N, C-alpha and C positions, 0 to 999 in steps of 0.2 A: 503494499497500500504505500503510495507517494504522498507524503507529508509536506510541510513546508521546508523551507532551506534552512532555516535555523533548528528547528527538531532534527532536520537530518542531518546535521553538521556539530551538532551538541557533543561535547565530549561528557562520558558519564565520571562520575566523582569516584576517583580510587581509593579515598576513605572509606564511602558509603560500602565501596564492594569489598575492601578488605574487613571493614565492622561486622559485615553481613557473614562473611566464612566462618570469623569469630565467635560472632552470638550461636551459631549452628553447632559449632565445636562443642561450645561451655555446655549448650542445650544436649548434647549428647553425652556427657558426663565427663568432658578431658579439663584437666587442671590448667588452667591460662590464666597468666597475669595479663590483664587487659590494660594496657596504658594506651590505647588509640582515641578513645572519644574525648573531644572539648567538652565534656558536660561534667556533672557531679550526680553521685549517689546520694540522694536524698535521705537516707539513713545515715550517711555519714556526713553530710555536709547539706541539714535543711537551712531552708530560708530564714529570714530573721521571723521568731514569734510574734511580733508585734506587727510585722506586713502581714502575716498569714491572718492574724486575728482581723486586722481590717479587711482584707479581701472577705473572708466570711462573714464580717457584717456589713459589708458593701452589696453582697447578696442576699442576705435577709432584707434588706431594705429595698429590697427590687430594682437594683441598678443594673437593669438587664436590656436598656434601648441602645439605641444609636449614639455613639458619643460626637463630639463635634470632629469636622473632618480634619483641622488641624491639631486635634488634642483638645480635652477640656481646659477651658481657661485657668481653672484652679490648680491642675496638673503643672499646663506652662509656666504658672506664677511661681510655683514650689521648685520646679526644674533650675528657673532662672535664680532664685534663691541659695539651690543646693550648690550650682556651678559659681556661683560668686563667692560662698562660703568655703568650697573645698579647692578652687582652683583660682579665686579672684578675678573672675570674667563676667565681664556685664553685658547681658544680653536682654532686649525685650523681649515680652510674649510674642510679639510679632517676628520676631527671629528664631523661634523654637517652632520645631514641628516633632509631633509623636507619632507612633507608627508600633507595630506589632512586632517590637525587637529592630535589631539594627539591619537586618538583611532588606526588607524591602527599603528603609530608607538609602543604604547604599546603591540598591538597583534605580531608586529616583534621582540620586548625584549622578549616575552614569545617564539616564535617561534625560534630565534636564539640562545637563551640560554638553554632551558629545552628541555629534552627529555622524552618520555611516561616513568611514573612512579618514575621523578624525584621530590624531595621534593620543593614543593613552600610554602614559609610563607609569609603569610598577617593577617593585624587584621581586625576584625570586630567590629563596622560598617565601611564599606569602597565600594567604588564604584567598582562593577564588576571584582573585582579580581577574584571572584568564578568561572564568567563565561569563563575569559582566561585561568584559570588553567585546566578547562574542556576541552577547545579547544586544549590542546598539552596533554590530558592524564596524567596531573602532579598529584601528591598527594597532597591533601587539608591539609595545618598544618594553622590551622584555629585559632588566638588567638584573643579571647574577651575582647576586650579593656574596661575600668573601667572609670565610672563616675568621680571618685576621682582625674582620671590622664587626667580629660577632652576628656576623649575617645581616647586617644593618646597610641599607646604601648609603653612601657618600656622595657629596656634591660633587667631586670629579666623574663619578658614574653618570649624574644626571646631565650634567654640564652639557656633552655632545649632542642631545637628543631635545633639548628645551625649544629651539627655534620650530615655530610650527605646531607646537603640542597643545591639546587644550585641556589635558587632565593629568595630574601627578597623584596617584592612589600611595597613601601610604599609611604604615600601621604601626603605633609605639604605644604600651608594651606589644610587641610583634606576637602575633599569631604565624607560625609555630615556634618560633624560638625562645621566648620567654626572656630576649632580651629587649634592650630599649636606645634612642637616641641620645647620646649627650647633648648637651647644651651648644657647644661650640659647633657641632655636626649641622644640629637642627637651625640653628642662628644661620649658617653658611647657606643651606637650603633656601631659607625663606628669603634669604637676599637676593638669591640667586633669580627666586620666582617675582620677586619686585623687579628688580633690574629688567627682567624680561618682559613684564608690562609694560614699564615706564617705557621701554624702547619700541612697543606696539602702538603706543597713543592711543586716541580717542574712537579712533575707525574700526581696529583690530579686533577679533573675538579674543578676549582674557584669557588668560592661563589660568587655571584652578587649581587648588590642592584640597583633597579628600583626605581627612587625616582621622582614621578609625582609631579611637581611645577607647576601646570596651573594657582593657585590663587597668587603666587609669589608676583606679584606686589599689590596686594588689603590686605594690610595690614593696621590696624587703631591703633590709639593711641599711645602706646608705644611699641607695638606688633613689633618683628623684625623676618623676615624672614632669617633662616640659611637653607645651603645647605651640606650636606657630604664634598664636594671637598673643600670648601673655609675651614672648619673647619680641616681638616685632608687631605692635600693636596695627600698623600699615596693613598687616597680610588678612585683618578682618573682612575687608573688600573680597577677598580671594580663596578664604579657607571655609570648607564646611566640615565640622566635625560631626564624629559618631558615637555615641553611647548609649548606655541603656542600663536596667538592672540585672539584665541576665548573668553576667560574670562575677559583677561584682558582689553583689547577694545572693548567688547561687541560685537564681529564679531562671534559669534560661526556659523553663516551661510557662513563665508567667507573661512574659510576651509582651513587655514593656518597654519600649527603646524611643529615643530622641536624637534629633539632628538640630545641630544649631549654626548660623551663617548670614550671609548676607541676605537679607529681608526679601530681594528680587527672586534669589534663588529657591530661596525656603517657599515662596508662593508657587512657584513652577512645580518645584516637589509635592508641594501640597496638592496641587491639580492631578498631577500623574496618578499619584496614590489614593486620591479619592475616588479616580475612574476604577483603580484597581481593588479599593476595598479592603487596603492592609491595617484597617484601625485595631489600634489596642482596644481590647473590652473593655467595656463601659465600666465595670464594677472591680477590674483591676486598676484602672486610672484612678478612679476615686481613692482606692486602697493606697496607692503609690504617692499620691500627692498629699497624703496626710503621713504617710512613713518618711517622707523625704525632710520632713521639717522637725523629726523627731532627732534631734540631734545627739541625746544620749543613748537612744537605742543603737543608733549607726556606729557612734564609737567604739559602744561593747561588743557590738556583732563584729565590728573590725579587727578589735585587740584577739577575738578569739579566732575568727575563720583564718584572718592572715598566718597567726602564728602558727596552726594546724598547717595549711599548705606550705609555709616555709620549711617546717620541720620535715615534712616528705621529700620536697625537693631537695634540701639540703644533704640529708641523708642517702638519698639516690646519687648524688653528685658525689659525695665523698666515696661512696662505695665503688662508684665507676672509677674515680681516681686510683684508690686503692688496687683494682684489676689492673688499673695501665702500669703502676709499679711494680707488678708481677710480672711486666712482660708480655701482658695480654693485649691484642688488637681493640682498644676500647679507649676513648678519651671521652670528656664533657666540658660544657661552657657554665662557668659559675652561673645560677639562676637568680635572674635581677628583679623578674616580674612575672606576673600573669599565673597560670597552672601549669606551665610546661619546663620541661628539661631539654637541652640540646646534647645529644649524646651522638658519638660516632663509632661505628663499629665498621672495621676494617678488613673485610673477611674475602674480598675478591681475590682470587689466585691461591686462596688456601685451602687445604685438602681435609676431607671429612673422613672420620674414623674407617669408613667403607670404602675409602679409595677414591669418592667423587670431587672433582674440582670446581668451587664454587666461580663461576665464571662470570656473574654478572652481579650487581647489587639486590635485584629481586629473588635471587637464589639466596643470599645471605638472609634478607627477610622471611624467605620460608624455612631455612635453617633455624634462625632465632625462633619460629614459633613453634617449629616441630622437636627441635631439640631442647630449648630452654623453656617453651611453654612462654616466650615472652611476645607479646602484642606492640607493638610500637610502629608508627607510621612513617615511611621513609620519604625524605626531603623532596622525593621527585614525584611525590602525590602532593606537593605544592608547587610544582610547577619547575623545579630544578632539573637539571641534567639526570639522564636515568643510572648514570656511572656516581653520584654524589653519596659519599657514604654517611652521611649525618641525618639523623633521625630525629622525630617528635616523640617526647613521652608525657602524658599526660597523668596528672596526679589527681583528677575531679574524683576518681572512684577509688581510689588507692588506700587499703587498709595496711596502717602502720605496722601490724603484726606479721604482714607478708614481705615486707621491703627485703627482710636479710635474706628470707629463703628465696625469694627472686632473684637477689644478686649471687648467691651461691650458685644457683642454678646457670645463670646467666657466665660465671666464672667458668664453670665444670664444662659446659658447652663451648666456651672458646677455647679450654685446654685442648679438647680434643681435635683442634683444627692446626694443623702442619703447613 
């Protein structure tokens, strides 16, 4: 059956494919340490009790009708206060748009800003930029970020492609790496965007920056989250930011996200999503509007939630480094933020105990799953080249009591390779 060009040329998600295989194997009784999913196990990481209570109360008060297309006013007012308190950013309610999580908002940015054939710059590894670029028929300008830069793009990576580009899509803290932009590098990127827009004058289409900061509240140690508008206030005209309760409050299924940026862009995004119908549910909007103003509850939740995530990330990081010191082909980058750890398994070219040579990275991935019961997502699932030996490990469903056993099985499986 012949369908649309878009549907016929879409590439399926390798993460979904891998996740489906793992779920089936777990269902059949296999012991698998599943670190693939960028989600939370609610039994380990429940949403804040205060938020849960507000959601239940909102439904009991029968808030089940359509919300405002741009998001309820009281929620946009609460978001404005929340980002002022947490990030010292000043946005009016007309510069804020609410939707059912971050995904429709990202889609709306691409749709509002980009035409078919426009150049869209994005780094890899990164989440879903390739798919959104395909949706709008954009020209993929792909930047392969490097391990020495913690897999974050630097200004010199972007500079050769800036002329005639329409959108730069960046994420910090980064999914899949759990790393962040430092102040100097993000400032340099902002300066590059400002210089290019100045060069274009008043008649040319402007260069916009989409800045996905879904994990901005989940930073650890001395890591500081930076955003373009705080560093360069002039960037407010060209930056569309994406955020939500999804990751910061372990509320991926509650589906309340927001975008803030130039009111002209936000208005067009509202029109697009109005036709799609991607509103956050009324009751959840009512609940989040109250919860975001509860500073004490938010502080208490973050104190516990972030400590639990950081402990898991650091323990696994330290375990990987210990395996590296034992001479095994593993490495890791110290976790800065989010729920992800970047680890390296350099197994291509090595031989299993059965005498099979692992000829490609997907064979290494399969070996880890079959031999160690370890399920992690290769960076090639995030757009990197197929031989990239780095992986995303997510701790959103991680039980602390399983960490030592997982590391032991990983070490034992790597010791069998020669």
